[in-house]
C-alpha positions in Angstrom: 23.3 2.1 -18.4 22.4 4.1 -15.3 21.6 2.1 -12.2 18.1 3.5 -12.0 17.3 2.6 -15.6 18.8 -0.9 -15.1 16.7 -1.4 -12.0 13.6 -0.4 -13.9 14.4 -2.8 -16.7 14.9 -5.6 -14.3 11.7 -4.8 -12.4 9.5 -4.5 -15.5 10.9 -7.7 -17.0 10.5 -9.8 -13.8 7.5 -12.2 -13.9 6.1 -10.9 -10.7 6.1 -7.3 -12.0 4.7 -7.8 -15.5 1.1 -6.7 -15.8 -0.3 -10.2 -16.2 1.3 -11.2 -12.9 0.6 -8.0 -10.8 -2.5 -9.1 -9.0 -3.4 -12.8 -8.8 -7.0 -13.6 -9.3 -7.2 -15.7 -6.1 -6.3 -12.6 -4.0 -8.8 -10.0 -2.9 -9.1 -7.1 -5.3 -6.1 -4.7 -5.5 -6.9 -2.0 -2.9 -5.1 0.6 -5.0 -7.9 0.3 -7.6 -10.2 3.2 -7.1 -13.2 1.0 -8.1 -12.6 -1.4 -5.3 -15.1 -1.4 -2.5 -13.4 0.3 0.5 -11.4 2.8 -1.5 -13.8 5.4 -0.2 -13.2 4.4 3.4 -9.4 4.4 2.9 -9.7 7.9 1.3 -11.8 9.2 4.2 -9.4 7.9 6.9 -6.5 9.3 4.9 -8.2 12.7 4.8 -9.0 12.5 8.6 -5.4 11.6 9.5 -3.7 14.0 7.0 -2.1 11.1 5.2 -2.1 9.5 1.8 -4.2 6.4 1.0 -0.9 4.4 0.6 0.2 5.5 4.1 -3.2 4.4 5.5 -3.0 1.0 3.9 0.6 0.5 5.2 -0.3 1.7 8.7 -3.4 -0.5 8.7 -1.3 -3.5 7.9 1.3 -2.6 10.5 -1.4 -2.1 13.2 -2.6 -5.7 12.6 0.0 -7.0 15.1 3.6 -7.9 15.5 3.3 -11.0 13.4 2.3 -9.0 10.3 5.0 -7.6 8.1 4.5 -5.0 5.4 7.0 -4.9 2.6 6.4 -1.9 0.4 8.0 -2.1 -3.0 9.3 1.1 -4.6 12.4 2.5 -6.3 11.1 6.1 -6.0 12.7 8.0 -3.2 9.6 10.1 -2.5 7.4 7.0 -2.2 10.0 5.4 0.1 9.9 8.4 2.4 6.1 8.2 2.3 6.2 4.5 3.1 8.6 5.1 6.1 6.3 7.8 7.4 3.4 5.4 7.4 5.1 3.5 10.3 4.5 6.6 12.5 0.9 7.1 11.4 -1.5 6.7 14.4 -4.8 5.0 13.5 -7.5 5.3 16.1 -9.7 2.4 17.2 -12.5 3.9 15.2 -10.2 4.2 12.1 -9.2 0.5 12.5 -12.8 -0.7 12.9 -13.8 1.2 9.8 -10.9 -0.1 7.8 -11.5 -3.7 9.1 -15.0 -3.6 7.4 -13.2 -3.7 4.0 -13.1 -7.0 2.2 
């Protein structure tokens, strides 16, 4: 079995990855869900900054301070490059204040 296929099998069979375990009910709604309040704000900031919504969410997390750590989870090389690029995304104070209204 190829390494990538093996990793996919492991990831999809792991309890934290299976659909019923993907987003715990006691956490705020999954921000990747387009029906979540704030998705429009994230999309607007992403458009303004020339970035993807995923990059804005990661950059927003990283801008929270040195005691906050973002751990993106992907096996897709293109997504990994996108995640790494988020570290260099500059969010203005106005961007941050708009994003901080999301909850």
